[in-house]
C-alpha positions, -999 to +999 in steps of 0.1 A: +487+193+244+463+166+228+483+136+240+476+107+217+444+124+205+419+102+221+399+131+233+394+143+198+385+108+186+416+105+165+450+089+168+482+114+170+516+102+164+544+125+170+578+124+154+608+142+170+637+153+151+668+148+166+684+174+141+663+200+122+651+181+089+638+212+070+603+211+054+602+176+040+629+156+056+606+140+085+585+125+056+609+097+053+593+084+085+560+081+069+571+066+035+561+029+047+529+041+066+511+063+044+491+044+016+466+070+006+467+107-006+474+128+027+472+166+036+503+181+045+499+215+064+524+241+075+524+244+112+522+282+114+489+287+098+456+298+107+427+285+083+393+277+077+389+258+045+364+234+028+386+205+023+359+185+005+363+210-027+402+207-024+402+170-024+377+166-051+399+189-073+431+170-066+412+137-074+398+149-107+432+162-118+447+127-112+475+152-094+508+139-076+507+171-057+480+197-053+488+232-037+462+256-025+470+289-038+455+323-033+465+359-038+480+379-011+488+416-003+526+413-005+533+396-039+563+416-047+584+398-020+568+362-025+573+332-046+545+331-071+528+304-090+520+306-127+494+281-137+471+273-165+435+281-166+426+245-154+451+248-126+482+230-138+513+246-126+537+260-154+561+277-134+572+285-098+587+320-098+611+338-074+602+374-064+613+398-091+619+369-117+594+385-142+583+419-147+545+413-147+531+381-128+500+368-116+494+371-080+491+336-068+511+323-039+515+289-022+493+290+010+512+261+027+482+236+025+491+205+004+475+172-010+504+148-018+505+113-031+524+088-013+544+081-044+563+113-037+579+095-007+590+066-027+625+083-036+632+092+001+658+066+008+676+082+037+672+106+067+682+141+057+674+177+056+650+184+026+632+213+012+596+205+002+591+230-024+626+228-042+632+190-038+596+176-039+570+197-056+590+217-083+605+188-101+569+178-107+561+208-129+578+196-159+560+161-156+526+178-153+521+164-120+518+196-098+483+213-097+472+247-081+439+249-064+427+284-063+407+294-031+397+329-016+393+311+018+413+324+048+448+311+052+474+330+069+507+324+086+510+336+119+549+338+119+552+375+134+537+392+162+521+418+138+505+387+118+493+371+151+474+406+160+458+407+126+449+370+129+432+377+163+412+405+151+401+384+121+391+358+145+370+382+164+352+397+137+342+362+122+363+368+089+381+334+092+349+314+098+330+334+070+354+327+043+351+288+042+335+280+009+308+260+024+293+294+035+277+316+011+301+344+001+295+382-009+312+396-038+320+430-053+319+422-092+342+449-111+344+458-147+377+462-161+383+492-186+369+524-173+366+509-139+400+497-127+422+510-157+418+540-180+395+533-211+417+534-242+393+516-266+401+479-273+432+475-250+457+451-269+491+455-250+503+458-214+519+490-224+483+505-227+473+495-193+473+521-165+453+518-133+430+546-125+437+568-095+424+553-063+417+519-080+442+500-058+430+516-026+394+507-035+403+471-043+423+471-009+392+481+008+371+454-006+400+428+002+399+440+041+361+439+040+354+402+036+338+407+002+353+389-027+369+411-054+361+395-088+369+408-122+343+401-149+353+415-183+341+412-221+372+406-242+362+404-278+398+410-290+402+373-285+374+365-309+385+392-332+420+377-333+438+408-322+452+396-290+461+359-282+453+343-247+490+347-239+488+384-245+458+388-226+473+369-197+503+392-198+479+424-196+461+409-165+495+400-150+504+438-153+472+447-137+476+422-108+513+432-103+502+469-100+475+463-078+499+442-057+524+468-055+498+488-034+488+459-012+455+450-033+445+419-050+418+402-071+403+369-059+396+360-095+393+370-129+363+359-154+366+366-190+341+363-220+364+360-251+332+358-275+320+383-300+287+376-322+295+396-352+317+382-378+339+397-407+372+409-388+404+399-404+422+373-386+390+366-365+388+332-346+356+314-357+353+293-326+345+323-305+322+341-330+291+329-312+261+343-294+272+331-258+258+334-224+285+350-209+291+382-228+277+412-207+250+423-205+244+388-201+251+374-167+271+344-174+303+354-159+288+365-126+269+333-126+302+312-131+318+332-102+287+322-081+290+287-087+326+284-082+328+304-049+294+297-036+283+335-037+251+350-028+244+371-056+216+389-040+243+402-013+268+410-040+273+442-062+282+449-098+302+479-103+311+494-137+310+523-161+285+511-186+247+503-190+260+465-201+276+463-165+244+473-149+222+450-169+245+420-162+243+428-125+205+432-122+202+399-144+223+380-120+204+394-090+231+418-078+229+454-066+245+477-091+266+511-090+273+529-121+305+549-123+307+583-140+296+618-136+319+623-108+313+588-091+346+568-088+354+535-078+365+547-046+332+566-040+314+532-050+333+510-027+327+534+002+290+533-005+290+496-004+310+491+027+293+518+047+259+512+034+253+550+026 
């Protein structure tokens, strides 16, 4: 269709596989031609991504390979990426491998170093994930770049129809992070899950009725769904970071089972008051992120280019409302018969 690419101002070279070479076999033909880090894109994707952000992340980490990851609405049948907070990949999990897992999948957009091609000594069928990417995990060379931008595969007629709708409504274009985003910021306890006091175990976490459906409506609307939560149990020494991760993994798993997802989670681990047995002094500070201060919302706004004036804070406490107003957001207070479902309906319909 594009010929040699002259009409586009680029040079296009085609490689024809005489026999199928899998998702990485054809890279053999490029090993002596590519001298710089390069983009490798799955061919069945529709996307609109700010690649400058992705490349800056890749270079900052000094990665051999960076994969763009995002949550999706069917994590229960997807391979999932387990990554550190800074993006270093810890594990690549098969569907059902763990009970509770974070909802992050490989979107099919990669930045790779040509060093990965040095070991390709023959033309044969190869699997990109299994043979090139997963072996990097133990070396610390694989990184995950988290993005809420629009990336979907069009591998079925149903998905093509959905993509056509999303193109027609402008959703594909709007989600590019060089454009201002809108978000619905969500408190955790009493908003998404039942309030039980200080929640210290995944066993205590139970989604509120209608919470998953409300988050799913946010996902479909084009707003980002972002959790912002105070977690003083870290400062008090009652929950470790790994235990808190497992709590949030359960939340993401339960949401994912109903086709809903959070675009990101922002946590304040601090608590200013001292005197708790086992407390962690490094977190006993008067910080800028503990609600009612707006720090968590401001962090999210910087990371995802969010227009706070066009965004909402939804929660069940005065602290949530103060944080939202301090950040410049509109706010909805839950309680007295107002549920998360009611709040999301008001936001999306303008009622």
